[in-house]
N, C-alpha and C positions, 0 to 999 in steps of 0.2 A: 504493500500500500504506500509506504514512504517513497519508494522509487517512482511509482506512478505520479505521486504528488509533485515530486521534484521535477519530473519530466514535464508535467503540465505547466509548472511555474516557469521553467526555462523556455518552453515554446511560447508562452505568453510574453515573456520578456523580450524574446527575439522579435516577435511581431510588433511590440511597442517601439523597439529601436528602428525597425524597418519603416514603421509608419512615420517616423520623424524624417526619414529620407525621402526618396522619390516615389516609393510605392510601399504598400503595406503587405505584399505577398511574401511568403517565406519560400525556402527552397522546395521545389516539387520533386526532388530526386531522393528524398530521405523520409524514412518513417519517423514517428515521434521519438522513438528510442534512439535512432541514429542522430536525429537533430540534437537531442540532449547530449549525446556523446560529443558531437562536433562543437557545441557551445562550450562544453566543459574543457575540451582540449585546446580550444582557441581563445579561452579567456585570458586577459592580460596577466602577466606574471605579477605576483605580490610578494614572493619570497625569492631571495637571491643568495641563499647559502649553498645551493647546489644547482647543477644544470637540470633543466626540465627533461622529462622523458623524450627520447628521440630528437633532442635538440641538435645533435651533431649531424643528423641525416637531413640536411637542409632541403634536398630535393626528393624527400620521401624514399620509397623503395628503389627508385632509379638513381639515387645519389652515387656519384663516382668516389671511390675510395683509393684512387690511384695516387701515387706519390706526387708531391707538389713540384711543379716545374713549368716550363714554357708551354707544355701541352695540357695544363690543368683544365682549360676550358674546351678542349677538343675531343673529349671522350664521349662515347655514346651512353645513353641511359642504360643502367644495369637491368632494366626490365624488358629490353628488346629480345625478341626471339632470334634464332640463327638466321632465318630468312630476312627479318627486319634489319639485322646487322648488315646484310648485303646491300639493302636499299640505302641505308645510312652511308655506307662507304661509297656507293655510286654518287649519292648526293654530295658527299665531301669532295669527290673528284670534280664534279661540275661547279661546286662553290669556288674551287681554286682554278678553274679553267680560264686560260687567257684567250680572249676573243680578238679577232683580227678584222681589218677592214675588208669590205667586199669590193670587187669579186676576188675570191681566193681559191686556190686549189683545195684547201681544207674547208669544203663547203659546209660541214657541220659546225664550223667554228667561226664563220664570218658573219658580218653584220654590225661590227663595232661602230658606235656613234651614229652618224658622222661627228657629232659633238658629244663629248663624254667627260667624266671625271676619273674613271678608272677602267682598266681592262679586265678586272676580275673582282668578284665579290670579296675575296680574301684580302684584297689590297686596302679596302675600307675597314675591314674587321681583321687585322692581322692576328693570327693565332686564335681567332674567334673572340678576341678581346677588344678593348677600347682603342679607337683612333686617337690622334693627338694633333695639336697645332704644331707647326714647324718650330723646332728649337733653335733655328738659326738659318742664315741664308742658304746653306748647303743642304738643309733638311728638306725632304719632300712634303707636299701638302695633300697627298693623295687621299688620306683618310679624314680630310676635313674639307668642307665646302660651304658655300653661301646659298641659303634659300632666298628666293626673290618673289615679291608680289607687289601689287599696287592696290589702293583702295577701290572698292566698287563705286562706280559713278552712274551707270545706267540702270534703268528699271530692270532690264534683263539680268544684269550682273547681280543686283541685290536679290532678285528672285532665285537665281542659281545658288547663291550662298545660303539663302534662307531654306531652300529645299535640300541643302547638302549635296547638290549635284557637283559641287566643287568645294574644296575647303579654302581656297584662295583664288584670287584673280592674278594671273601671271602678267609680267611685264610684256607690253605689246611686241617688243623686239626680242627680249632675252628669255621669255618664258618664266618658269618657276624655279630655275636653278642655274647658277653661274657655272658654266662648263669651261674649264681652263685647258682642255685638250681637244684636239681635232685630228681627223684622219689626214693623210697627206693630200695636199691640194686645197685644203680648207683652213681657214683661220679660226683659232679658238676665240671664244667670246670675250675673254679678258682675264684678269687676275684678281685674286683676293689680296688686299693689302691689310696688314695687321700691325697695330702699334700698341705699346703697353706703357702705362704710367704706374709707378710703384706708389702705393699708399700704405702708410704704417698705421697699424691698429695696436693700441696699448691695452693689454688685458688688465684685470683687476689686481693681479699680483705683480704688475709692472713689466710683464713679459711683452716684448714687442714682436709683432707678426707683420710681415710685409705682404700685402696683397697686390696683385698686378691687375689693374683696371684696363681692359682692352678697348680699342676702337677698331672698327672695321670699315672698309671702303671697297667699292667696285672700281678697280684701277684698270686703265688702258682698255676701255671698251672699244672693240673692233668693228662693231656694226652700228655705230652712231651712238649718241647719248641715250642712256636709259631714261625711263619716265622720270620727270622731276619729282614725283611723289613716291619714288621707289622705296620700298621697305626691304631691308636685308636682315637675315638672321643666320649666324654661324651654327654649324653642326659638326660634331665629330662622330665617327662611327661608334655605335654602342656595342657593349659586350653581348654575346649571343646565347649565353647559358640560360636554361630554364624557360625558354619562350613557350614551349608546348604546355608546360605546367601553368603558366600565367593565362594561357588561352583556356585552360580547363577550370579556372576559378569561376564558380557560378556567378552570373550577373547579379543575382539577388544579394549575394554577400558583398559585392562591390557597392551596389546602390544603397545597401543598408547603412553604409558609412558616409554617404553623401549628405551634406548639410549646407547647400548653396547659400542659404540666407542666415547661417549661423544661428539657427533657432535655439540651440542650447547655450549660446553665449560664451563658448569657450575660446573664441577667436579663431577657430579653425573652420573653414567653410568650403571643404572639398566639393567639387562638382564633376560630373562626368562629361566627357566629350562624346560626340556622336559622329558616326560616319556611315556612308552607304556601303553596304556589303556588295562588292562587284559581282558576286556569284548569285545571290538571291535578289539583289536590287532593293533590299529592305534597309531601313535606317536602324543601326544597331549600336551598341556600346563600343566606343573606341578604346583600345587597350595599348596600342603599340605606337612607337615614335615618341620623340621628346615632348610632344604636346598631345599624346594619345589620340592622334588624328587618323589612325588606321585601324580597321575593324578586325583584321585577321593576319596571321603570319603569311598565308598565301598571298594576300593583297600587298603586304609589305615587301615580299620577295619580288612580286611582279612589278611593283612601283620602283624598286631599286634597279631591276634589270632595265626598265625603260628610262628612268631618270639619270642613273649613275653611269650605265654602260651603253645605253642606246640600243638595247636588245629587246625586240618585241616578243611577247608571250601571248598565249590564248586569252589571258585575263587583261592584258594591256597591250593591245596589238597596234603599236605605233613604231613601225620599222625605222622611222627617222628620229626616234627619241623625242627630245624636247625641242627640236627645230620648230620655229614658228613661221607663219606665212611671210613674215618680213625677212626671213633668211632664205631667199630664193635659191642661192647656190647650194645650200645644204639639202634642200628638198629635191634637187635634181640628181644627187649622187645615188649610185646603186645600193640596194639593200641586200641583206643576206637571206632573204626569203627563198626557199627552194620548194617548189610544189611537190616534188617527190618525197620530201622529208616531212611535209605537213604544214599547216597554216602557221605563220609567224616564224621569226628567226630562231626562237627557242621553243619549238612545239613540245607538247606532251610526248614523253614523260619527263622532260627536263624540269619544267616548273614543279611537277609533283615531287620529283626526287630532291630538289633543292629545298622545297618546303618541308619535306619529311626530315631532311638533315637539320634544318633550323629548329624544328619542333622537338628534336630528340637529343640535343646537346646537353649532357648531364651537368647538374649542379655539383660542384665539389663538396666533399664533406667538410664540416666545420673543424677547426683545430682548437685545442685548449679550452673547450667549453666549460670544464670544471675548474680551471685555474682560478685562484682567489682574485687576482687582479682583473681577469676577464669578467668574473661575476660582479665585482665591484663596479666595473665599467658599464655592465648591463644595467645595474641599478641607476647609475648616473644617467644613462641614456633614457630610461623610463621616467626618472624624476624630472629631467629637463624638458619632457614633453615631446621628445623626438618620435616616440611610438604613436603619437596622434596621427601622423601622416605616414610614417614608415611602419605600417602595421606589420608586426612580426610574422603572423602565421595565418594560413587558411587551410581548409580541407577541400580538395578538388571534387568536382562533380562525379557522381556515380555514372553519369551518362557521357563522360568525356569520350571524344572520338577514339583516342588511343587507349586500349584496355590497360596498358601498363601505367597510365596516368590517372586512373580512376580511384577516387576515394583515398587520396594520399594527403597526409599531413605535410605541408611544405612551409618553408620559412623564408619568404622572399623580401620581407621588410619593405613593402610598398602597399598603398591602397589603390593604385592604378587610377587615382583621381587627379583632377587639376587643382592647383593651389596658387594663389597670388604670392609670388616670391619677392615682391618689392622692386623698387626702382633699380637697385644695383644689378639685378639679374634680368631686368626687363629687356626684351628685344623690340617692343612696340610694334609687333607684327602679329595680328590675329591669324588664327588657323582654325577653321571650323567654329566650334563654340568657345574655344580658348581665346582669351584676349591677349594683349601684348605683355601682360605681367604674369601670366599663368603658365605653369609647367606641370607635366605629369610627375608624380612622386617617383623618383628613380629607384628601382630595386637595389638593395644593398648586398644581396647575396653574392659572394665572390669578390667583393670589393677589396678585401684584404690580400687577394692574390694578384692584384693589378700589376704590381712591380715584377712579380715572378713571371707572369704571362706576357705582359706588354713592354717590360723593361722601361717603364716610366710610371710616374704617379700623378698624371694629370687628370683632374676630375671636373665635373659639371658639363653642361651641354657643349661648351666651347673649349674645354680643357684649360681654362684660365687658372684654376686652383692647382697648385703644385704639391699639395699635401691634403690629407683629410681635414686637418684643422683649418686650413685656408678655405676649403669647401664649406665647412660649417659657418665660418665667419662671413661668407657671402650671403647667407640666408637672411632674408628680410620678409616684409609683408606678414603673412600669417605665421611665418617661422621666426619672426623677430624676437618674440619673447623667449623661445627656446634658445636661439642664438645668444641672447644676452645672458641667459643662465649659464651657458657654457663659458662665456667670456668672464664670468665672475668666479669660476671654479679656481681652487688652488691647484698647484702643480701636480699633486698626487692624484686628485680626482680627474684632472684633465688627461694625465697619462693613462689612467685606467680606462677612460672613455675611448681613447685611441686604441688601446690594447683590445678592447671589446670589438671595435669596428674592424680591426685587422684580423680578428678571429673569424669574421663572417666569410 
């Protein structure tokens, strides 16, 4: 009887939380008993003397327990079958495939560009990890680029944005992305110019921390001046681990955390972004991209093929990539479409295999979860309010597409919602329902392995932060109070917090 009463109380409590968000429905994939179990296991931590059960298994049963090293983000989920491992490895090969311009004797590999940012997916996501801004004039910029857009001006453009038929309006000449490479015989669009100003922040214990404030510009435009109201936003390639698990988080659990009007008065007002699913044509929750403007991993992969490499797929069949009508020479160049190979330059099963690969990159196991300093840092993380947006854990849907990702306790440290991050991080460029101050909460799992995998420790959407502490100190807006609590910590508490983050 007591168990039934507790179950009923938990179900009612969850419904009340959900009602404060966008909808009052609860998960439809769970029985009442299972819902009670999920609520219990995902409840916020209140004790910090020991690690929680299964805390080291950040990606559930699929967690990779391989040794730490440069390949820590490149292992497949431990739940894959032997046949699925083969699909994963084929997807991996295609993820690293170097595309060439058309026409070429390697007809299954041509179609690059004509304008592009990289020749392969792996160049923007080296070792399946984070991209980076150039560290100097000799360093490449391949894993970083500028998004472009202009304000809506016509009734048709406003209607298109309102209906989510597009998330932005591209520059009339340069489209939605600055492409700094071109195939032979064509001129690249221009270059991204970056400048930094060092700003010193003094913490409460008199420790000085230097932050680098970036400025960005579209330099050397080769097709005439861009629109005078051009909006630009820098992006580095994001780490690839755990994407399929994030796709398997039930929408109900994400929306239950949404509080766009801050009805509870806690200063945190996360809201969802919405995007059209290019497969179903329906408006669905956005989960992927720095502003949660993409509905699915498949859509993200197809968009990257088209925008970054200039390769068409069945989902984004644009063989000339981001070339605009104003770039006539680009549109006259040959494409890599081969009728005998199928529609588009990367016909199925290429898109399917790369999508499967992206869905099944395993999350590495946590390290040192029971160490006293890490547990101390976990307490600091929670008491500072960081977990309000970086939600530690979810249980994936019983109906997830991949059987190995069903009903898994995962620890991504994100709510997948948009939050106002203040003026310091603002790009002043709306995308879908996200305004120019809002960003999706970045997942923190794997963040402590960035140095091992990527051989750098550049964080945030543009890599401006050179350390985890710098990244925290850039937080503003809804995160300002948490940032200020961190700035007031003494040295021991601050070191523990960093130790906790490095264990993720």
